[in-house]
N, CA, C and O atoms as a GROMACS GRO file, in nm:
protein
  392
    1MET      N    1  -0.432   0.253   0.024
    1MET     CA    2  -0.375   0.337   0.099
    1MET      C    3  -0.232   0.274   0.118
    1MET      O    4  -0.126   0.322   0.077
    2LEU      N    5  -0.248   0.170   0.180
    2LEU     CA    6  -0.135   0.080   0.260
    2LEU      C    7   0.003   0.045   0.107
    2LEU      O    8   0.125   0.064   0.107
    3ILE      N    9  -0.060   0.008   0.032
    3ILE     CA   10   0.027  -0.063  -0.139
    3ILE      C   11   0.092   0.066  -0.161
    3ILE      O   12   0.215   0.071  -0.167
    4LEU      N   13   0.010   0.184  -0.175
    4LEU     CA   14   0.079   0.277  -0.213
    4LEU      C   15   0.175   0.366  -0.102
    4LEU      O   16   0.265   0.431  -0.154
    5LYS      N   17   0.163   0.371   0.014
    5LYS     CA   18   0.226   0.392   0.106
    5LYS      C   19   0.406   0.294   0.078
    5LYS      O   20   0.517   0.345   0.093
    6ILE      N   21   0.376   0.149   0.036
    6ILE     CA   22   0.500   0.064   0.048
    6ILE      C   23   0.576   0.120  -0.083
    6ILE      O   24   0.696   0.140  -0.103
    7LEU      N   25   0.452   0.140  -0.173
    7LEU     CA   26   0.539   0.160  -0.319
    7LEU      C   27   0.647   0.280  -0.318
    7LEU      O   28   0.756   0.282  -0.375
    8ALA      N   29   0.580   0.394  -0.227
    8ALA     CA   30   0.625   0.506  -0.245
    8ALA      C   31   0.786   0.495  -0.190
    8ALA      O   32   0.864   0.590  -0.195
    9LEU      N   33   0.817   0.379  -0.144
    9LEU     CA   34   0.961   0.383  -0.057
    9LEU      C   35   1.062   0.326  -0.196
    9LEU      O   36   1.172   0.372  -0.226
   10GLU      N   37   0.998   0.226  -0.261
   10GLU     CA   38   1.089   0.159  -0.343
   10GLU      C   39   0.976   0.080  -0.470
   10GLU      O   40   0.857   0.063  -0.443
   11PRO      N   41   1.026   0.044  -0.584
   11PRO     CA   42   0.919  -0.009  -0.668
   11PRO      C   43   0.937  -0.194  -0.569
   11PRO      O   44   1.032  -0.213  -0.492
   12LEU      N   45   0.850  -0.282  -0.590
   12LEU     CA   46   0.835  -0.413  -0.588
   12LEU      C   47   0.744  -0.502  -0.656
   12LEU      O   48   0.644  -0.449  -0.703
   13ASN      N   49   0.758  -0.611  -0.669
   13ASN     CA   50   0.656  -0.688  -0.681
   13ASN      C   51   0.563  -0.745  -0.585
   13ASN      O   52   0.577  -0.730  -0.463
   14GLY      N   53   0.467  -0.813  -0.641
   14GLY     CA   54   0.350  -0.852  -0.541
   14GLY      C   55   0.393  -0.915  -0.444
   14GLY      O   56   0.340  -0.889  -0.336
   15TRP      N   57   0.504  -1.020  -0.450
   15TRP     CA   58   0.475  -1.092  -0.373
   15TRP      C   59   0.572  -1.012  -0.234
   15TRP      O   60   0.563  -1.020  -0.111
   16SER      N   61   0.659  -0.940  -0.321
   16SER     CA   62   0.766  -0.859  -0.182
   16SER      C   63   0.669  -0.762  -0.149
   16SER      O   64   0.702  -0.728  -0.035
   17ILE      N   65   0.554  -0.689  -0.185
   17ILE     CA   66   0.425  -0.587  -0.144
   17ILE      C   67   0.383  -0.666   0.019
   17ILE      O   68   0.396  -0.622   0.134
   18SER      N   69   0.321  -0.816  -0.038
   18SER     CA   70   0.273  -0.861   0.063
   18SER      C   71   0.361  -0.872   0.190
   18SER      O   72   0.323  -0.838   0.302
   19GLN      N   73   0.491  -0.926   0.157
   19GLN     CA   74   0.591  -0.944   0.241
   19GLN      C   75   0.622  -0.814   0.330
   19GLN      O   76   0.644  -0.832   0.450
   20ARG      N   77   0.626  -0.705   0.285
   20ARG     CA   78   0.650  -0.582   0.324
   20ARG      C   79   0.546  -0.535   0.453
   20ARG      O   80   0.565  -0.489   0.565
   21LEU      N   81   0.416  -0.576   0.367
   21LEU     CA   82   0.356  -0.523   0.444
   21LEU      C   83   0.327  -0.594   0.578
   21LEU      O   84   0.288  -0.522   0.670
   22LYS      N   85   0.344  -0.741   0.601
   22LYS     CA   86   0.344  -0.800   0.682
   22LYS      C   87   0.456  -0.786   0.782
   22LYS      O   88   0.447  -0.801   0.904
   23GLN      N   89   0.565  -0.755   0.709
   23GLN     CA   90   0.705  -0.727   0.806
   23GLN      C   91   0.675  -0.565   0.884
   23GLN      O   92   0.682  -0.537   1.004
   24VAL      N   93   0.646  -0.489   0.783
   24VAL     CA   94   0.625  -0.404   0.874
   24VAL      C   95   0.531  -0.354   0.990
   24VAL      O   96   0.556  -0.265   1.072
   25SER      N   97   0.430  -0.423   0.980
   25SER     CA   98   0.319  -0.453   1.065
   25SER      C   99   0.366  -0.541   1.184
   25SER      O  100   0.288  -0.545   1.278
   26ASP      N  101   0.448  -0.591   1.192
   26ASP     CA  102   0.436  -0.672   1.297
   26ASP      C  103   0.357  -0.827   1.272
   26ASP      O  104   0.327  -0.906   1.362
   27ASP      N  105   0.336  -0.843   1.144
   27ASP     CA  106   0.269  -0.968   1.111
   27ASP      C  107   0.102  -0.986   1.161
   27ASP      O  108   0.039  -1.090   1.183
   28VAL      N  109   0.052  -0.817   1.171
   28VAL     CA  110  -0.089  -0.806   1.199
   28VAL      C  111  -0.132  -0.785   1.077
   28VAL      O  112  -0.225  -0.862   1.051
   29LEU      N  113  -0.105  -0.711   0.988
   29LEU     CA  114  -0.191  -0.720   0.854
   29LEU      C  115  -0.141  -0.822   0.743
   29LEU      O  116  -0.022  -0.853   0.744
   30GLY      N  117  -0.211  -0.866   0.665
   30GLY     CA  118  -0.152  -0.927   0.565
   30GLY      C  119  -0.262  -0.918   0.452
   30GLY      O  120  -0.375  -0.877   0.483
   31VAL      N  121  -0.237  -0.950   0.342
   31VAL     CA  122  -0.320  -0.937   0.198
   31VAL      C  123  -0.287  -1.074   0.118
   31VAL      O  124  -0.174  -1.116   0.091
   32SER      N  125  -0.398  -1.129   0.088
   32SER     CA  126  -0.386  -1.246  -0.014
   32SER      C  127  -0.366  -1.208  -0.126
   32SER      O  128  -0.399  -1.093  -0.157
   33ASP      N  129  -0.296  -1.304  -0.230
   33ASP     CA  130  -0.330  -1.298  -0.363
   33ASP      C  131  -0.465  -1.274  -0.425
   33ASP      O  132  -0.471  -1.210  -0.530
   34GLY      N  133  -0.532  -1.304  -0.389
   34GLY     CA  134  -0.682  -1.290  -0.411
   34GLY      C  135  -0.727  -1.152  -0.412
   34GLY      O  136  -0.808  -1.119  -0.500
   35SER      N  137  -0.678  -1.047  -0.308
   35SER     CA  138  -0.689  -0.931  -0.286
   35SER      C  139  -0.609  -0.852  -0.346
   35SER      O  140  -0.651  -0.761  -0.418
   36LEU      N  141  -0.456  -0.880  -0.322
   36LEU     CA  142  -0.364  -0.778  -0.354
   36LEU      C  143  -0.393  -0.785  -0.534
   36LEU      O  144  -0.436  -0.684  -0.589
   37TYR      N  145  -0.367  -0.904  -0.610
   37TYR     CA  146  -0.326  -0.859  -0.753
   37TYR      C  147  -0.447  -0.778  -0.794
   37TYR      O  148  -0.420  -0.683  -0.867
   38PRO      N  149  -0.606  -0.799  -0.754
   38PRO     CA  150  -0.710  -0.704  -0.793
   38PRO      C  151  -0.698  -0.582  -0.769
   38PRO      O  152  -0.746  -0.495  -0.841
   39ALA      N  153  -0.628  -0.560  -0.656
   39ALA     CA  154  -0.574  -0.419  -0.582
   39ALA      C  155  -0.505  -0.360  -0.657
   39ALA      O  156  -0.547  -0.256  -0.708
   40LEU      N  157  -0.370  -0.411  -0.689
   40LEU     CA  158  -0.279  -0.350  -0.800
   40LEU      C  159  -0.326  -0.324  -0.926
   40LEU      O  160  -0.299  -0.219  -0.984
   41HIS      N  161  -0.420  -0.443  -0.990
   41HIS     CA  162  -0.465  -0.374  -1.174
   41HIS      C  163  -0.556  -0.243  -1.132
   41HIS      O  164  -0.569  -0.146  -1.206
   42LYS      N  165  -0.614  -0.256  -1.006
   42LYS     CA  166  -0.733  -0.130  -0.995
   42LYS      C  167  -0.630  -0.024  -0.967
   42LYS      O  168  -0.680   0.084  -1.000
   43LEU      N  169  -0.540  -0.011  -0.933
   43LEU     CA  170  -0.424   0.098  -0.859
   43LEU      C  171  -0.345   0.149  -0.998
   43LEU      O  172  -0.325   0.266  -1.029
   44GLU      N  173  -0.304   0.026  -1.074
   44GLU     CA  174  -0.293   0.058  -1.225
   44GLU      C  175  -0.358   0.146  -1.318
   44GLU      O  176  -0.316   0.246  -1.377
   45GLN      N  177  -0.491   0.077  -1.320
   45GLN     CA  178  -0.609   0.140  -1.402
   45GLN      C  179  -0.623   0.314  -1.366
   45GLN      O  180  -0.622   0.411  -1.442
   46GLN      N  181  -0.636   0.303  -1.227
   46GLN     CA  182  -0.634   0.488  -1.181
   46GLN      C  183  -0.517   0.534  -1.209
   46GLN      O  184  -0.517   0.657  -1.206
   47GLY      N  185  -0.422   0.491  -1.234
   47GLY     CA  186  -0.282   0.558  -1.302
   47GLY      C  187  -0.206   0.592  -1.189
   47GLY      O  188  -0.108   0.664  -1.204
   48TRP      N  189  -0.242   0.547  -1.071
   48TRP     CA  190  -0.151   0.601  -0.951
   48TRP      C  191  -0.037   0.504  -0.917
   48TRP      O  192   0.044   0.519  -0.826
   49ILE      N  193  -0.044   0.369  -1.035
   49ILE     CA  194   0.086   0.307  -1.021
   49ILE      C  195   0.098   0.262  -1.180
   49ILE      O  196   0.017   0.267  -1.272
   50THR      N  197   0.255   0.210  -1.168
   50THR     CA  198   0.271   0.163  -1.330
   50THR      C  199   0.326   0.022  -1.281
   50THR      O  200   0.355  -0.007  -1.165
   51ALA      N  201   0.332  -0.044  -1.373
   51ALA     CA  202   0.400  -0.196  -1.392
   51ALA      C  203   0.492  -0.213  -1.499
   51ALA      O  204   0.444  -0.215  -1.612
   52LYS      N  205   0.643  -0.228  -1.481
   52LYS     CA  206   0.732  -0.310  -1.587
   52LYS      C  207   0.774  -0.456  -1.529
   52LYS      O  208   0.807  -0.491  -1.416
   53ARG      N  209   0.761  -0.526  -1.649
   53ARG     CA  210   0.830  -0.665  -1.626
   53ARG      C  211   0.969  -0.667  -1.610
   53ARG      O  212   1.021  -0.610  -1.706
   54LYS      N  213   1.057  -0.709  -1.525
   54LYS     CA  214   1.214  -0.757  -1.487
   54LYS      C  215   1.211  -0.869  -1.392
   54LYS      O  216   1.119  -0.890  -1.313
   55PRO      N  217   1.352  -0.965  -1.411
   55PRO     CA  218   1.331  -1.038  -1.327
   55PRO      C  219   1.379  -1.015  -1.172
   55PRO      O  220   1.454  -0.930  -1.123
   56SER      N  221   1.296  -1.137  -1.106
   56SER     CA  222   1.278  -1.100  -0.976
   56SER      C  223   1.438  -1.157  -0.929
   56SER      O  224   1.528  -1.198  -1.003
   57GLU      N  225   1.436  -1.141  -0.756
   57GLU     CA  226   1.586  -1.195  -0.716
   57GLU      C  227   1.590  -1.345  -0.711
   57GLU      O  228   1.676  -1.410  -0.653
   58HIS      N  229   1.483  -1.395  -0.782
   58HIS     CA  230   1.504  -1.572  -0.766
   58HIS      C  231   1.517  -1.603  -0.931
   58HIS      O  232   1.498  -1.715  -0.980
   59ASN      N  233   1.555  -1.474  -1.011
   59ASN     CA  234   1.577  -1.460  -1.140
   59ASN      C  235   1.410  -1.503  -1.218
   59ASN      O  236   1.419  -1.524  -1.339
   60ARG      N  237   1.317  -1.512  -1.179
   60ARG     CA  238   1.226  -1.558  -1.224
   60ARG      C  239   1.151  -1.406  -1.341
   60ARG      O  240   1.185  -1.304  -1.282
   61ARG      N  241   1.085  -1.373  -1.449
   61ARG     CA  242   1.018  -1.259  -1.476
   61ARG      C  243   0.899  -1.246  -1.352
   61ARG      O  244   0.831  -1.336  -1.301
   62ALA      N  245   0.903  -1.071  -1.321
   62ALA     CA  246   0.791  -1.084  -1.283
   62ALA      C  247   0.747  -0.891  -1.269
   62ALA      O  248   0.831  -0.801  -1.279
   63ARG      N  249   0.611  -0.874  -1.247
   63ARG     CA  250   0.553  -0.705  -1.247
   63ARG      C  251   0.635  -0.662  -1.154
   63ARG      O  252   0.667  -0.747  -1.070
   64PHE      N  253   0.698  -0.514  -1.139
   64PHE     CA  254   0.738  -0.429  -1.053
   64PHE      C  255   0.680  -0.311  -1.043
   64PHE      O  256   0.697  -0.218  -1.123
   65TYR      N  257   0.589  -0.309  -0.916
   65TYR     CA  258   0.539  -0.161  -0.971
   65TYR      C  259   0.583  -0.042  -0.871
   65TYR      O  260   0.644  -0.051  -0.764
   66SER      N  261   0.541   0.058  -0.928
   66SER     CA  262   0.638   0.191  -0.871
   66SER      C  263   0.498   0.279  -0.885
   66SER      O  264   0.407   0.265  -0.967
   67LEU      N  265   0.514   0.384  -0.764
   67LEU     CA  266   0.434   0.478  -0.770
   67LEU      C  267   0.421   0.587  -0.857
   67LEU      O  268   0.511   0.670  -0.847
   68THR      N  269   0.336   0.609  -0.935
   68THR     CA  270   0.318   0.773  -1.056
   68THR      C  271   0.330   0.882  -0.974
   68THR      O  272   0.321   0.888  -0.852
   69ARG      N  273   0.352   0.969  -1.056
   69ARG     CA  274   0.324   1.152  -0.957
   69ARG      C  275   0.186   1.143  -0.897
   69ARG      O  276   0.159   1.180  -0.783
   70LEU      N  277   0.079   1.076  -1.006
   70LEU     CA  278  -0.072   1.109  -0.942
   70LEU      C  279  -0.086   1.038  -0.843
   70LEU      O  280  -0.170   1.073  -0.761
   71GLY      N  281  -0.010   0.914  -0.821
   71GLY     CA  282  -0.051   0.791  -0.696
   71GLY      C  283   0.010   0.872  -0.577
   71GLY      O  284  -0.047   0.879  -0.468
   72ARG      N  285   0.148   0.942  -0.610
   72ARG     CA  286   0.240   1.034  -0.493
   72ARG      C  287   0.090   1.134  -0.420
   72ARG      O  288   0.056   1.157  -0.304
   73LYS      N  289   0.041   1.167  -0.533
   73LYS     CA  290  -0.069   1.322  -0.497
   73LYS      C  291  -0.204   1.247  -0.401
   73LYS      O  292  -0.253   1.299  -0.301
   74HIS      N  293  -0.238   1.140  -0.448
   74HIS     CA  294  -0.348   1.070  -0.414
   74HIS      C  295  -0.313   1.019  -0.270
   74HIS      O  296  -0.385   1.037  -0.172
   75LEU      N  297  -0.183   0.946  -0.272
   75LEU     CA  298  -0.122   0.940  -0.124
   75LEU      C  299  -0.109   0.998  -0.050
   75LEU      O  300  -0.114   0.936   0.056
   76GLU      N  301  -0.084   1.144  -0.033
   76GLU     CA  302  -0.096   1.232   0.042
   76GLU      C  303  -0.215   1.285   0.083
   76GLU      O  304  -0.229   1.331   0.197
   77LYS      N  305  -0.333   1.280  -0.026
   77LYS     CA  306  -0.437   1.280   0.046
   77LYS      C  307  -0.492   1.231   0.112
   77LYS      O  308  -0.543   1.283   0.212
   78GLU      N  309  -0.503   1.100   0.074
   78GLU     CA  310  -0.557   1.015   0.164
   78GLU      C  311  -0.446   0.970   0.303
   78GLU      O  312  -0.501   0.889   0.378
   79ALA      N  313  -0.355   0.996   0.330
   79ALA     CA  314  -0.284   1.026   0.403
   79ALA      C  315  -0.327   1.142   0.522
   79ALA      O  316  -0.303   1.125   0.642
   80ALA      N  317  -0.379   1.234   0.478
   80ALA     CA  318  -0.403   1.361   0.570
   80ALA      C  319  -0.541   1.278   0.612
   80ALA      O  320  -0.565   1.262   0.732
   81ASN      N  321  -0.632   1.224   0.511
   81ASN     CA  322  -0.756   1.189   0.570
   81ASN      C  323  -0.767   1.126   0.672
   81ASN      O  324  -0.843   1.152   0.765
   82TRP      N  325  -0.667   1.006   0.661
   82TRP     CA  326  -0.653   0.854   0.752
   82TRP      C  327  -0.619   0.976   0.902
   82TRP      O  328  -0.699   0.982   0.995
   83SER      N  329  -0.490   1.064   0.898
   83SER     CA  330  -0.450   1.130   1.037
   83SER      C  331  -0.572   1.164   1.067
   83SER      O  332  -0.614   1.102   1.165
   84ARG      N  333  -0.660   1.254   1.014
   84ARG     CA  334  -0.765   1.351   1.055
   84ARG      C  335  -0.849   1.254   1.128
   84ARG      O  336  -0.866   1.277   1.248
   85LEU      N  337  -0.908   1.145   1.075
   85LEU     CA  338  -0.988   1.011   1.104
   85LEU      C  339  -0.933   0.966   1.189
   85LEU      O  340  -0.997   0.973   1.294
   86SER      N  341  -0.783   0.893   1.201
   86SER     CA  342  -0.776   0.834   1.354
   86SER      C  343  -0.733   0.942   1.484
   86SER      O  344  -0.721   0.912   1.602
   87ALA      N  345  -0.720   1.032   1.440
   87ALA     CA  346  -0.717   1.157   1.530
   87ALA      C  347  -0.809   1.161   1.604
   87ALA      O  348  -0.795   1.158   1.726
   88ALA      N  349  -0.933   1.168   1.539
   88ALA     CA  350  -1.097   1.156   1.586
   88ALA      C  351  -1.122   1.042   1.658
   88ALA      O  352  -1.149   1.054   1.777
   89ILE      N  353  -1.117   0.919   1.600
   89ILE     CA  354  -1.112   0.809   1.700
   89ILE      C  355  -1.050   0.811   1.809
   89ILE      O  356  -1.108   0.791   1.916
   90SER      N  357  -0.915   0.836   1.802
   90SER     CA  358  -0.871   0.863   1.940
   90SER      C  359  -0.930   0.917   2.059
   90SER      O  360  -0.941   0.855   2.165
   91ARG      N  361  -0.971   1.044   2.034
   91ARG     CA  362  -1.035   1.152   2.094
   91ARG      C  363  -1.146   1.066   2.164
   91ARG      O  364  -1.155   1.070   2.287
   92VAL      N  365  -1.243   0.980   2.080
   92VAL     CA  366  -1.404   0.970   2.129
   92VAL      C  367  -1.314   0.822   2.216
   92VAL      O  368  -1.364   0.801   2.326
   93MET      N  369  -1.206   0.733   2.183
   93MET     CA  370  -1.166   0.635   2.252
   93MET      C  371  -1.115   0.671   2.374
   93MET      O  372  -1.095   0.580   2.455
   94ALA      N  373  -1.085   0.803   2.408
   94ALA     CA  374  -1.001   0.877   2.517
   94ALA      C  375  -1.105   0.912   2.620
   94ALA      O  376  -1.068   0.933   2.735
   95LEU      N  377  -1.205   0.918   2.596
   95LEU     CA  378  -1.335   0.956   2.664
   95LEU      C  379  -1.335   0.838   2.774
   95LEU      O  380  -1.302   0.722   2.749
   96HIS      N  381  -1.387   0.898   2.934
   96HIS     CA  382  -1.384   0.852   3.040
   96HIS      C  383  -1.485   0.790   3.098
   96HIS      O  384  -1.570   0.868   3.140
   97GLU      N  385  -1.512   0.663   3.116
   97GLU     CA  386  -1.662   0.621   3.165
   97GLU      C  387  -1.693   0.717   3.304
   97GLU      O  388  -1.609   0.773   3.375
   98VAL      N  389  -1.826   0.718   3.318
   98VAL     CA  390  -1.870   0.789   3.434
   98VAL      C  391  -1.934   0.668   3.527
   98VAL      O  392  -1.982   0.693   3.637
   0.00000   0.00000   0.00000
């Protein structure tokens, strides 16, 4: 879900996705290359993202990933589920001990 949300903003290459995740989470969340690239491959197989090769900012050929229409629908569904789940957890955590 986090990768899809990041790609909803703009197409990015794998390294940039990883950096953006760290940046927006104030270095709390990170993903290793060994986890990121298999996840990107799986998302591509699901039809939720597409990839195009083009030059990166350092003029190297890189795969830039974009969210598909199907990916946007899936992201909306997952975001709604996350909101419901996180609200329920917050209610439980707000209970006061006796």
